[in-house]
N, C-alpha and C positions, 0 to 999 in steps of 0.2 A: 138260600144264598151260600151257606156253608158247602152244600153239595156242589153248586156251580163252581165255586172257587177251588174246591178239591179237584174236580174234574179238569179244570183249566190248568192248575199247577202240576198235578201228578200225571195227567193224561197227555200233556203236550210239552209245556215249558220246561219242566225239570228233567224229563227224559232227554230232551235235546241238549240241555246245558250239562247234565251229568256225562253224557256221551262225549260232548265236545271237550270238557275238561279232562275226563278220564283217558279217552283215546288220545287227545291232543298232547297231554303231558307224558303219556306212555311213549309216544313216538318221539317227542322232542327230547326226552331224557334217555332215549335209547333203551327203553324197557327197564327202567331202574328197578321196578319191583321184582323182576326176574334176575337181573344182573347181580343184585346184592342180596338175594334170598338167603344164601348160605352165610353171608356176612352178618345177618341178623343175630345168629347164635354167638358169633365171636364178639360182637359189640356188647351183648348182654353179659358175656363172660368177663370182658374187660371192665364193664361197669362195676364189677365187684371191688375193683381197686378204689373206686370213688365212694363205695359204701362205708369205708372207714373214715370218711371225711368228718372232721370235728367242728365244722362251721355251721351245721344245721341244714345243709343242703339235702334235697331228695335225689336219689340216684335214678338213672335211666330205667333200671329194672322196676323200681317202685312206681315210677310214672306209667310204665307199661301195664303193670298189674292194676293200677287205679283206672286206666282207660279200659282195660278188659272188663273190670268190674262194672263199668258203665255200659259198654257195648253189649256184653253178654247179659241179657235180661229177659223179660217176658216175650220179646220178639223172637227169641230163639226157640221157645216152646210153643207159645200160643200163636205168634205171628207166622211161623212156618206152616202150622196146621191151617190157619186162615188162608194162606197163599195157595195151599194144595186144594182146599175145599172150593175156593172161588176161581182159581186160575188153572186148576189141574196140576198134575205132576210136573208139567213143563215149566211151571213157575220156578221150580228149583234150579233148572238150567240157567234161567235168566238171573236168578239170585247169584249164581256162580259168576256169570259175566259181570254183573254189577260189582261183586266182590273183587274180582281180578283187576278190573279197571279202577275200582275204588282204592286199591292198594296204592296206585300211582297218585290219585287225588289226595289220599291221606298223607303220603310222603310229602307232597307239595305244601299242604296246609300246615302240617306239623313242623316241617323245616322252617317255614316262614314264621310260625309262632315262636320257635326257638330263636331265630335270628333277631326278631324284633321284641324279645321279652324285656321286662323291666326288673331291675334288682330292687328288693325290699330291704328294709332296715333289719329284719329278723333273720336274714340269711336265705329266705325263699325268693321265688321269682313270680311275677305275674305276666300273663301274656294271653294271646288268643286272637281271633279275627278282629275284634275292636282295636287292638293294639297294632296289628299289621296293616289295618286299613289307614289309621291315622299316621303312623310312622312311614309306611310304605307308599301310600298314595298322597299324603300331605294333609295339612290342616283343613283345606277346603272340603275334605271328605268326612269331617268330624260328624256331620249329621248322619251319615251312613253307619259309622261306628256306633253312634248313640242308638240308632234304630236297631242295629244288630243286638246290642246289649239288652234293650227292652224286650225284644223277641225271645232272646235266650232266657231271660228271667221268667217271662210269662210261660214259655213252652216247657222248659226243663225244671226251673225252680219251683213253679206252681203246678202247671198242668200234668206233667208226667209224674211228678211226685205223688199227686193224688191218685193217678191211674195205677201206679205200682202198688200203692197201699190197698186199693180196691182189689187188685189181682191177688195179692197175698191173703187178704181177709176172706175173700170168697173161696179161694182154693183150700185154705185151712178149714173153713166151714164145711165144704163139700166132703173133704177127706176124713176129717176127725170130729166133725160135729161141734166145733167150738164157735160160739156166737161171734159175729164179726166185730161187735163193739169191744169185746175183750182182746181179740187179736189186735185191733187198732191201738188200744191203750198199751199193750205189751210192746208193739212195734215202735210206737212213739217214744216210749221210755228208752229203748235200746238206741234208737236214732239220736235222741237227745244226749245220751251219755257220750256218744262218739263225736257229734258235730261241734260240741262246745270245746273240743280239743283242737279244732282247726285242721288244716290240711295234713299236718304230720300224723295226727292220730288216725285220720281217715286212711292215709297211705299204709299205716301199720296194720290196720284191720284188713285192708284189701290184700296186703302181702300174706296174711294168714288165711283169709277166706277164699280167695280166687283159686289157688291150686286145689283146694279141697273140693269146691263146687264143680269146677271144670273137670277135674280128674275123676270124680265120682260119676259124672254124666258120661264121660268118654268110656269109662269102665263098663257101665251097663250097656252102652251101645256096642262095645266089643263082644259082650255076651250075646246080644241079639244077632249080630252079624255071624258069629260062630254057629248059632243055632239055625241060621238060614243061608249058609254058604252057597248052596245050589241055586238059590233064588236071586242072588245079588245081580248077576248079569241081566236078568229079566227086568229088575227094578231100574237099573241104569238105562236100559233100552227104552223103557216106558218114559223116563224123564226126558231123554233126548228126542224121541219121536213126538212126544206131546208138545215139546217146545216149538216144533216146526209144523204143528197141525197135522201130523201124520197118524194120529190116533182118532179116527172119526167118532168113536163111541164116547169120547170125553167132551163134555159140554164146556162152553166158554171160548174155545178156539184159541188161536195163536195170540190174538189181541189181548184177551184176558190173561193169558200166561205171561206175556211181556209186562203188562201193566202191574199185575200182582207181584211178579218177580222183582221189578224195579222198585216198586213202592215198599214192599216188605223187606227187600234187601237193604235199601237205604235206611229204613226204620231200624233195622237190626244192627248194621255195622256203622252207621252214622257218617260214612266217608262222604265229604262234601257239605255236611251240615255245619261244620265249624265247631262242633261241641268238643270233640277230642283234643283239638289244639289248645284249648284252655288248660287241659291237664298236661299235655305234652310240654308246655312251656315251663312247668315247674321243675323239670329235670336239670341236674347239674351235669353237663356233658362237655367234652372238649371241642365238639363241632356240631353245628345245627343239623347236618345231614345224618348224624348218628341217630338222633331221635326220630327223624323222618323215616329211616330204615326200620327202626324198631316199631313205630306206630303202623307202618305198612303191614308188619307181621301181625299186629293185633287185629287188623281187618281179616287177615287170612284165618286166624284162630276163630274169630266170630262166625264168618260166613262159610268158609270152605270146610271147617271142621265141626263146630257146634251145630250150625243150622243143618248141615248134611246129616249129622247124627240123628236129629229129630226126624228128618225126612225118611231116613232108613227105617227108623222105628215104626213110622206110620205106614210106609209103602210095603214093608215086608210082613205086615200083620194081616190077619183075615178080616179086620174091621173095615178097612178102606177098600171100596170097590169103585174104580174109576168110571165104570159104565153106569153107575147109579148115583143119583143125588143123595146126600146124607143130611140128616138133621143134626148130626153130631159135628161140632166144629170147635176151633180154638183149643183151650187146655183140655177139654173133655175128650177130644179126638186123640190127642197125644196120650192121655191117661188110659183110655180104652185100648189103644194100640199096644202100649207097653204091658198092660194087664193080660192081653191076648198072648203075649210072648212068655211072660214069667209068672203069671198068676195075679191075684187081686192085690198083692202088696205093691205091684207096679204103679197102681193109682197113687198110693201114699208116697212112693218114691218121687213121682213127678211133682206132687204137691210140695214136698220138702225141697226139691231142686228149684222149683219156682220161687219158693220163699227166699232161698239163699240168693238166687239170681236177682230177684226184685229188691231185696234188702240192700245188696251191694249197689244196685242202680240208684236207689234213693240217696245213698251217701254221695254218689257221683253227681246226681242232680243237684243236691244241696251245694256242692262246691261250684258247680257252673253258675248257680244263682248268686252265690257270694262273689264270684269273680265278675259277674256282670254289674253288681252293685259297686264293686271296687273301681270299675272304670269311671263311674260318676263321682265317687267320694273315696279317696284312697285311705285305707287303714282307719276305719271308723268303728271302734269297738261297740259303741251303742247301736249303730245301724246294723252291724253283724248280729248282735245279740237279739235285736228285735226280729230280724229275719229268721234266726234260729228258733225262736219261740213260735213264729208264724208257721214254720215247717213242721214243728211238733203238732200244732193244732191242725194243720192240713192233713197230716198222716192219720190223725184220729177221725177227722171229718170224711176223708176219702174212703176209709175202710167201710163206712156205713151208708154210702150214697151211690146210687146208680149213675154212672158217669158217661152215659151215651152222648149227651150234648158236649160235655167237656172233651171227650175223645174226638168228636168231629171238629171242634174248635182247635184243639191241639194239633190235629192233622194239618189244618190250614196254616197255623202259625209256624209249624215245623217246615212247611213248604216255603213260606216267606223267608224263614231263617236260611234255608238252603239257597234260595234265590239270591239274597244279599251276599252270602259268602261266595257263591260260584261266580257272581259278577266281579267281586273283588279278586278272586283267584285268577280270572282271565286277564286282569290288568297287572297282576303280579307274577306272571309267567317268567318274565325276564330276570327279576331278582332271584326267584327260586332256582332257575337254571344256572345263574351265576354262582350261587352258593354250592350247588351240586357240582359244577365244573371245578371249583376250588377243591372240593373233596376228591373228585376223580384225579385231578392233577397231582395232588400230594400222594395218592396211592401209586400213581404211575412212577413217581420219583422214588418209590421204595419205602415210603413212610408208612409203617404198619397202622398207626393211629393218627390220622390227620388232626391238626389243631387249628382252631379258628383264630386268625390274626385280625382283630377288629380294626387295626389301622389300615388294612387294605380295603375296608368296606366303609370308610368314614363318610363317603358321599351318600350312603344309604340310610342315614339317620338312625344308626344302631346305638343302643345304650352301652357304652364302653364298660361301665361298672358291672354290667351283667355278664361280662366275659372275662372277668378276672379269675383265672384258674390258679388255685393255691399251689405254690411251688412243690410242696410235699406230695400233693395229689398227682401233679404232672410226673414227678419222679417215680411214684408208685405205678402209674400207668405205663411209663416207659419200661420199667422192670417187668411188668406183667406181659407186655407185648414183645419184649426182647429188643426194644428200640434204643439205640445209643443216645447219649445225652448231648449230642452235637447234631448239626444239620438244621433243617427247616423248623422242626418242632422246637428246638432249643432257642431259636431266634425269637420265639414268642415271649420268652421270659422277661425281656426288658420292660414289657408293659405291666408286669406284676409287682 
């Protein structure tokens, strides 16, 4: 039954919906992910002005790193290897396509999450697909918002948390000989110390951890590329030719390449799943499109940079032979490939990278679970603490248990999660485009940093209290961008 549902969802329904939303919004937004690619860096630079905020808000940069912590996980190391093993090198090309289209999808879902976010008493925000379904589509769609929240809790809060724990424990066991039980206990203790501090502590850990883990992985990839400069054109040619079935020696064919590329691409970058918008909504930004642009960039980091790094390590090694089937797959393939380049310490490096990637993803998964519970019962310390204890137990259990069935079940629930979110996004195209047009119009008027005037969107059921920008923050932002204190942006002050 699980296999049938998996084939139906991933082989037909989701591919069609992902392409429809990704290509549809790319065209409708006039290629927003490419138009504003350079602006991503300016937005992150300007967000430093908001990091001095004294009201407890999280900045755009912190929300970005928190989402990268979640997106960059085992899928970037093990998932890419699985895609290449089962779909051939051509699967990487289709992962790139999913990534580029996914940037537009991520822009739409994260902009909507920002637009429809809800202000909390402690200075943070809550938001995500459940919130934009209820606020954007109306109360009659509450059932779908509830269904989404349940699927989010089951898939990320429980299923993927256990899977990441299993990946960490087995990898550490293979590389360093540490029994999985002890790894599970150590991991559970570290997770517990962080998650009891709430989203702010999780964000601070991500702010420290993500640059180290991503930077280290990119550095080793640069070394591998430098050692194989003459072979890079051949590897790229193999990827492109395999994607279109032009490499007859490679098993699986074009169908397997597309299926594995789409499935593993979505699994890795999560664009369209609706998971990242839960994190994007926590950012304190002057305009919803700001975080949409930034979150599109996180998809680029995940798929076009980190996943491509793993693919290069594998394809440039002497371990992978596209003309022969291999018994080595997943993490072991990536480990063997890196060891082929740099020596046996490469295996340990991959294990350490996987531990860091998976650890950051567990923290991210915890927050998604907490946010799904919050939709049903707002700010309940007892409920959150019970969930935190459950997560700690799940990390211990997951490290010692073969999770083949759990993985198959989580694949199905993730597919259903994407299905609900993509159906909602199709219905919310117009509000998403309206917010983007407001951003575009302000930029055309010469306003360097557009500001969201909630009064102009009162018909969209937006929470006005979530869009109260503190006057001192607005002044700092203007000073940072060189924007005068008069004009359109200044007109927003009356609502503060």
